[in-house]
C-alpha positions in Angstrom: 5.0 -8.9 9.3 5.9 -5.9 9.6 5.7 -4.8 6.0 5.0 -1.3 6.3 2.2 -1.0 3.7 -0.6 1.5 2.4 -3.4 1.2 0.4 -4.2 4.0 -2.1 -8.0 4.4 -2.3 -7.9 8.2 -3.2 -11.1 9.2 0.0 -11.1 12.8 -0.3 -9.2 13.2 -3.4 -6.2 12.8 -1.8 -5.4 10.5 -4.4 -1.8 11.8 -5.2 -1.0 13.3 -2.4 -1.1 9.2 -0.6 0.6 7.6 -3.8 3.8 11.3 -3.3 5.3 9.7 -0.2 6.6 6.5 -2.7 10.3 6.6 -3.0 12.3 4.8 -4.8 12.3 1.7 -2.1 8.5 1.2 -2.5 6.6 -0.8 -4.9 3.2 -0.1 -5.5 1.2 -2.3 -7.2 -1.1 -0.6 -9.7 -4.0 -2.0 -11.0 -6.9 -1.1 -13.6 -8.3 -2.6 -17.0 -10.1 -0.6 -19.9 -11.1 1.6 -19.4 -7.6 2.7 -17.9 -8.5 5.4 -14.9 -7.0 8.0 -15.6 -5.5 9.1 -12.4 -3.7 5.3 -11.6 -2.3 5.7 -15.1 -0.2 8.7 -13.7 0.2 7.9 -10.6 2.4 5.0 -12.7 3.7 7.6 -15.1 4.9 10.4 -12.6 6.3 7.6 -9.5 8.1 5.8 -12.2 9.6 9.1 -13.5 10.8 9.3 -9.3 12.2 5.6 -9.0 9.7 3.9 -7.4 9.1 0.0 -8.8 5.0 -0.7 -10.2 4.0 -4.4 -10.6 0.6 -3.3 -12.9 -2.3 -6.0 -12.8 -4.0 -4.8 -15.8 -5.8 -6.6 -18.7 -3.3 -6.2 -21.5 0.2 -5.7 -22.6 -0.7 -2.5 -24.2 -2.1 -1.1 -21.3 -0.5 2.7 -20.3 0.1 0.9 -17.1 2.2 -1.8 -18.5 4.6 0.7 -20.4 5.7 1.7 -17.0 5.8 -0.9 -15.1 8.7 -3.1 -13.9 6.2 -6.1 -13.9 3.2 -6.4 -15.6 0.6 -9.1 -14.8 -2.0 -9.8 -17.3 -5.2 -10.6 -15.2 -7.9 -11.2 -17.3 -11.4 -10.4 -15.6 -15.2 -11.7 -15.8 -17.3 -9.1 -16.1 -21.0 -8.5 -16.6 -21.8 -5.2 -18.3 -19.8 -2.3 -17.0 -19.5 -4.2 -13.5 -15.7 -6.3 -13.3 -14.9 -8.5 -10.5 -12.2 -7.8 -9.0 -11.6 -11.6 -7.6 -8.9 -12.4 -9.5 -7.0 -9.0 -9.5 -7.5 -9.7 -5.2 -6.4 -13.1 -5.2 -3.1 -12.4 -7.8 -2.3 -10.1 -5.0 -2.9 -12.0 -1.6 -0.6 -14.5 -3.7 2.7 -11.3 -3.9 1.5 -10.5 -0.5 2.5 -13.7 0.9 5.6 -14.3 -1.5 6.5 -11.5 0.1 6.0 -12.4 3.9 7.9 -15.7 3.3 11.0 -14.1 1.4 10.9 -11.4 4.4 10.5 -13.9 7.1 14.0 -16.2 5.6 16.0 -13.3 4.8 15.3 -12.3 9.3 16.0 -15.8 9.5 18.8 -16.3 7.9 20.1 -12.6 9.2 19.9 -14.0 12.4 21.5 -17.1 12.2 18.9 -19.8 12.2 17.5 -21.5 9.4 13.8 -20.7 7.9 11.7 -23.8 8.4 9.4 -24.6 5.1 6.2 -25.9 5.7 
């Protein structure tokens, strides 16, 4: 889709450094649920202060992510003991990405004087 993206994984303890490059032209999709990750909550707070747009996928409107998000999507996850499935979050994330791709494609098509095809 020719859209710059970065998966923030925190490998090597570089969580905050990976996110520090986000600007007010970027969007962070933050995912966390009970017991909310302190790192994710901190990233959301600090990025919001820098003017970065935030989409939160979380389990409650009272989540520390929802408090600072531009858009908060409440997602209920299946869980067994301490294990939580990420299937719902991943499906929602893919849906958002496909929607972004279609919007970018339509914008580029209109910018070139062509009409976009719908399937």
